C-alpha positions in Angstrom: 24.5 9.6 0.3 27.4 11.0 -1.8 27.5 12.4 -5.2 28.7 10.1 -7.9 32.5 10.4 -8.2 33.0 12.3 -5.0 32.7 12.2 -1.4 30.5 15.3 -0.4 27.1 14.9 0.3 24.3 15.0 -2.6 22.6 18.1 -2.0 19.3 18.2 -3.1 16.7 21.2 -2.6 12.7 21.0 -2.8 11.1 23.9 -3.8 7.0 23.5 -3.5 4.2 25.2 -2.5 3.4 23.5 0.3 5.0 21.8 3.0 3.7 20.3 6.5 3.2 21.6 9.1 4.0 25.2 8.0 2.0 25.1 5.0 -0.7 22.5 3.7 -3.6 22.5 1.8 -3.2 18.3 1.1 -1.3 15.3 0.3 1.6 17.7 -1.3 2.7 19.3 2.4 3.2 15.8 3.4 4.9 14.3 0.6 6.9 16.9 0.6 8.4 17.3 4.3 8.2 13.2 4.4 10.5 13.5 1.6 13.0 15.8 2.7 13.0 14.0 6.3 13.6 10.6 5.0 16.2 12.0 2.2 18.8 13.4 5.4 18.0 9.7 7.1 20.0 8.9 4.2 22.6 11.8 4.8 21.1 13.4 1.9 21.9 17.2 2.7 17.9 17.8 1.3 16.7 20.9 2.1 13.2 22.4 1.4 11.9 26.3 0.0 8.0 27.6 -0.2 7.1 31.0 -0.4 5.7 32.8 3.0 2.5 33.1 3.3 0.9 35.3 5.7 -0.9 32.3 6.4 2.2 30.6 8.1 1.9 28.1 11.1 3.9 26.3 13.4 7.2 28.5 12.7 9.0 28.1 15.9 12.1 29.8 15.2 12.6 31.8 12.0 15.3 33.9 10.9 16.4 36.3 8.1 19.0 34.5 6.1 19.5 37.0 3.0 18.5 39.5 0.8 17.3 37.9 -2.3 17.1 41.6 -4.3 15.2 43.2 -6.6 12.9 40.6 -9.2 11.8 41.7 -12.3 8.2 40.9 -13.7 8.2 43.4 -16.9 7.7 46.8 -16.3 6.9 46.1 -12.5 9.7 45.0 -9.8 9.5 43.4 -6.7 12.1 43.1 -3.5 12.2 39.7 -1.5 13.7 38.4 1.4 15.2 34.2 2.6 14.2 33.3 5.9 15.1 30.0 7.3 13.5 27.4 10.1 13.6 24.0 9.7 11.6 20.9 10.1 9.9 19.8 13.1 12.1 17.2 14.9 15.1 17.6 12.7 17.6 19.2 11.2 16.1 19.6 7.8 16.4 23.7 6.8 13.1 25.3 5.0 13.5 28.3 3.5 10.8 30.2 3.0 10.6 33.6 -0.1 9.1 36.6 2.0 7.4 39.1 -0.3 4.2 41.1 0.9 2.9 42.1 -2.1 1.8 38.2 -3.1 2.3 36.0 0.0 1.2 38.2 2.9 -2.5 37.1 2.6 -4.8 34.7 4.3 -4.6 31.0 1.3 -2.3 29.4 -0.2 -4.4 29.2 -3.8 -7.6 30.6 -3.2 -9.3 33.6 -0.8 -10.7 32.2 2.0 -13.3 34.5 1.7 -14.8 34.2 -2.1 -13.5 30.5 -2.4 -12.0 31.4 -5.4 -8.4 31.6 -6.9 -6.1 34.3 -6.7 -6.3 36.1 -10.2 -2.8 37.1 -9.8 -1.6 32.9 -9.0 0.8 33.0 -12.3 2.9 36.0 -11.2 2.9 34.7 -7.6 4.4 31.4 -8.1 6.3 32.7 -11.3 7.8 35.1 -8.7 8.6 32.1 -6.6 10.0 30.4 -9.0 12.6 33.0 -9.9 13.2 33.5 -6.4 14.0 29.9 -5.9 17.1 30.3 -8.5 17.9 33.5 -7.0 18.4 32.1 -3.3 20.8 29.2 -4.4 23.2 32.0 -5.4 22.9 34.2 -2.8 23.0 30.7 -0.3 26.3 29.4 -2.4 25.0 26.5 -1.6 24.1 24.8 -5.2 21.7 21.8 -5.4 22.8 19.0 -7.2 19.2 18.7 -8.1 16.1 20.7 -7.6 13.2 18.8 -7.0 10.1 20.6 -8.4 6.5 19.9 -7.8 3.5 20.5 -8.9 2.7 23.1 -11.8 4.2 26.3 -9.1 7.4 24.9 -9.8 6.7 24.0 -13.7 9.3 26.5 -15.0 12.4 25.7 -13.3 13.4 23.1 -15.0 13.0 25.3 -18.3 15.4 28.4 -16.5 18.1 26.1 -15.7 18.2 24.6 -19.6 17.7 28.1 -21.0 18.7 30.8 -18.8 22.3 29.6 -17.4 25.3 30.1 -19.5 28.7 27.9 -19.3 29.6 30.2 -16.4 26.7 29.9 -14.3 27.0 28.2 -10.6 23.6 26.3 -11.8 24.9 25.0 -14.9 25.1 21.4 -13.8 21.7 21.4 -11.5 19.7 18.9 -12.6 16.2 19.1 -12.5 13.2 16.5 -11.3 9.8 17.3 -11.6 7.1 15.3 -9.5 3.4 15.2 -10.9 1.1 14.6 -7.9 -1.7 15.9 -9.4 -1.8 16.2 -13.3 -5.5 18.1 -13.2 -4.5 21.6 -12.0 -2.0 22.6 -14.7 -0.9 26.0 -13.6 -2.9 27.6 -16.7 -3.2 31.6 -17.7 -3.2 34.0 -20.9 -0.4 33.5 -23.0 0.1 37.5 -22.9 1.7 36.7 -19.3 4.5 34.9 -21.2 6.2 38.0 -20.9 6.7 38.1 -17.3 8.9 34.8 -17.4 12.2 36.0 -19.3 12.1 33.3 -20.9 12.7 33.0 -24.8 9.7 34.7 -26.5 9.7 32.8 -29.8 9.0 29.8 -27.6 5.3 31.2 -27.0 3.3 29.7 -29.3 0.2 26.8 -30.1 2.4 24.4 -30.6 5.3 25.0 -28.0 6.3 23.7 -24.5 4.6 26.3 -22.8 1.4 26.5 -24.1 -1.6 24.2 -24.2 -3.8 25.7 -27.2 -3.8 29.2 -26.7 -2.7 29.2 -22.8 0.2 29.1 -21.1 0.9 26.0 -18.8 2.8 26.0 -16.6 2.9 21.3 -15.9 3.2 21.2 -19.5 6.4 23.2 -19.1 7.9 20.8 -16.1 7.1 17.7 -18.4 8.6 18.4 -20.9 12.3 20.5 -20.0 12.9 18.5 -16.5 15.5 15.6 -16.9 13.6 13.2 -15.2 9.9 13.3 -14.7 7.4 10.8 -11.6 4.7 10.5 -10.0 2.7 9.2 -6.9 2.6 5.9 -8.3 3.0 3.2 -10.8 -0.4 2.8 -11.4 -0.8 6.6 -11.8 2.7 7.1 -14.5 0.5 4.7 -17.0 -2.6 5.7 -16.7 -1.7 9.5 -17.3 0.1 8.3 -20.5 -3.5 6.6 -21.3 -5.8 9.2 -23.0 -7.3 12.3 -21.7 -10.0 10.8 -18.9 -6.3 11.1 -17.1 -4.1 12.7 -19.3 -5.8 15.4 -19.1 -4.3 17.0 -22.5 -1.6 16.2 -21.8 -1.0 12.8 -22.3 1.5 12.9 -25.5 4.1 14.9 -23.7 3.7 12.4 -21.4 4.1 9.7 -23.7 7.2 11.2 -25.4 8.9 11.6 -22.1 7.9 7.6 -21.4 11.3 6.6 -20.5 11.8 9.7 -18.4 8.7 8.9 -16.3 8.9 6.9 -13.4 6.0 5.8 -10.8 7.1 6.0 -7.0 4.1 4.8 -5.1 4.1 7.2 -2.0 4.4 5.9 1.9 3.6 7.3 5.2 4.7 8.6 7.8 5.3 5.8 10.2 6.4 8.3 13.1 3.7 10.9 12.3 1.0 8.1 11.5 1.7 5.4 14.4 -1.1 4.7 16.6 1.4 3.4 19.3 2.6 6.6 19.9 -0.2 9.1 18.6 -1.3 11.9 21.3 -3.9 13.1 19.7 -6.2 9.9 20.1 -8.0 9.2 23.2 -6.4 5.5 23.7 -2.9 4.1 21.7 -3.3 0.8 20.7 -1.2 -1.4 18.3 -1.9 -4.6 16.4 -1.1 -6.9 19.5 -3.2 -5.2 21.5 -6.2 -3.9 19.5 -8.5 -2.9 22.5 -8.0 1.1 22.6 -9.1 0.8 18.3 -12.5 0.2 19.6 -12.4 2.4 22.8 -11.7 5.5 20.0 -14.4 4.2 18.3 -16.9 4.5 20.8 -15.4 8.5 21.7 -15.6 9.4 18.6 -19.3 8.1 18.0 -20.0 10.0 21.8 -18.5 13.1 20.1 -20.8 12.8 17.3 -24.3 12.4 19.1 -24.0 9.1 17.2 -25.6 6.0 19.8 -22.3 4.4 21.2 -21.7 0.6 19.6 -18.1 -0.7 19.5 -20.5 -3.5 17.1 -22.0 -0.6 14.6 -19.3 0.1 11.5 -18.6 3.6 11.3 -17.4 5.1 8.2 -15.5 8.0 7.8 -13.9 9.7 4.9 -11.1 13.1 4.7 -11.2 14.5 1.5 -11.2 17.3 -0.7 -14.7 17.9 -2.2 -13.6 17.3 -5.5 -14.8 14.6 -8.0 -11.3 13.1 -8.5 -11.8 11.7 -5.0 -14.7 9.8 -5.7 -17.0 12.0 -3.8 -19.8 11.0 -6.6 -19.3 7.1 -6.0 -20.1 7.9 -2.5 -23.4 9.8 -3.0 -24.9 7.2 -5.8 -24.2 4.4 -2.9 -26.0 7.0 -0.3 -29.3 5.6 -0.3 -28.1 1.9 0.4 -25.1 2.6 2.6 -28.3 4.6 4.7 -30.0 1.2 5.0 -27.6 -0.6 6.5 -26.9 -0.7 10.4 -24.0 1.3 10.6 
């Protein structure tokens, strides 16, 4: 895939808080890495950038690529470096923003000990967003598009619109903002707006960076991105249609309705292929389903259940939040448990 009017490859930088298998809390990490691999197969020069967390996993080779210099957050300054690896099984570069103050700790968004969100999450991800733009300049690799994902990258479209003059190397870089989960909006006290280095007169209750008295990173991404998309056509419609799914941002989404697309998330047919999956006891496929029943009985044994291929076995893999429908499962639990399953 080439840029319009040119012969060189389209350059896309995917900026996110997660990327499988290095850092993953939910589906965001899978979507980021799966998309990067798919774009690469379409001959797009796709690259990924994430923070280097203290709990970083499955990095086989990691090289130091660039010194990102000093980034100010009001009166404080923080240094950072850029490390590089590859997505497993591909040549897609993955960059890691390294900073001991913000990222060299266990956990991505929450303290594993307390289960509470880190109190400096706003500062951490503002620092990351600034580092993403610095990294493009240090690498001398200017993307045609920066693909931003959820609130952790919500200010990047604003930086591209408001902080780039006619001489900036990023002046022609466009932004795509993907909404994976509208309920996590990156809210913070309005007094922290000074850390962003964005025009102070734009920090007001009716402005593009606030919802009422709070800063809102998700809102900033919605307002400033060139194009918006979300994880399905249905969700794109739902989040514009009232408070239940719009979480207070439905008016902004309605205003951007012509720029908002719903693209259904797919699956990685290589990673999740039961015919080749090395993590299950017996492989199977559509023409030979016997292995599926054998896997079920192995799981029954492992869990201490009676082993019977004919007995229905129900499982649910999910974060424990209401949005996933757990309250519906609890309401039906009595009737379910009365059945032979």
